[in-house]
N, C-alpha and C positions, 0 to 999 in steps of 0.2 A: 502492499500501500506506501501512497506518495504521504509524504508529511509536509505540510503547508504552514507557515507561521504568519501569521496577519498581525501587524501593525495599524495603530493610529485608530482604530475604530471607534466608530462617533459612539459618544456616551449614549444617546440613544437606542443606538442597533443594540449596543452591548448591554443595556436594560431590558429590552426586550429578548433578546436570546436567555439570559438569565430567568427572566419572566417563561420563557416557553421552555427551560430545563426543569426549573421547579414544578410547574404543572403537570407535566408527562412524564416527571419524574427519571429524566434523561440527565446524563452527565452533561457539560457544558458541550465537551467535544462530540455527542452525538446530537446534540438539538444543532447545533451545527450542521454537521453534516446532514440534518435530515431539511434543514431550511433550503440546504443549497440543491439537494436532491427536487424537492416541491420545485422551489425556483427554475430549475433545468427542465424539468420535467424528467427525470427518470427516478428509477427506482433503486431501491439499494445494491438490485442486482443488473444493472444497468439496462436493463428495458424502458422503454416509455412510460410512463406512468397516465393511465387515462382518468381523466375527470369530466365526469358527468354535472350537468347543470339544467337540464332538461326539465326535471321535475321539481326544481325551486320553488317555484311559484306556488304551488301543490301542500307544501309542508310546513306544518304548523299554523295551519290558517285558523282551526276550529278554536274556539273561545272553549274556556271551561265548561259553561252551561252546553254547548252543543257536544262535548266527546261526552258530557255524562248522561245526554238524551239517546244519544247513541249506543252505550254500553247499556242503558235500561230497555233500547229497542231489543238488544240482541239477548238480554236474560233469560229469554225462555227455551232461546237455541244453546243455551249454554250449561243449562242445565243437565246432568247427569240420571238419566231413568233408572234406579237400582235393577229391576226387574231384565232388563237389557243386559247390564253390567253388571248383575251380580255375581 
């Protein structure tokens, strides 16, 4: 593996790397490598990473009330019939 030394990292960049490291439980080195891989669009094995964003508009748009209503509507379907599964 290639060793690279970085100098004069801007304070804001260093802070964000440290935050990423702490949040993900990775070492600073692994956090930097992960960020570089993401930025370059490659995975740890050199294969291009694929990022899909075609469903972003649909994710997380329900309110808590709507989600509860959906769960109530499916409650009967989620009930186990002991005679069938006993």
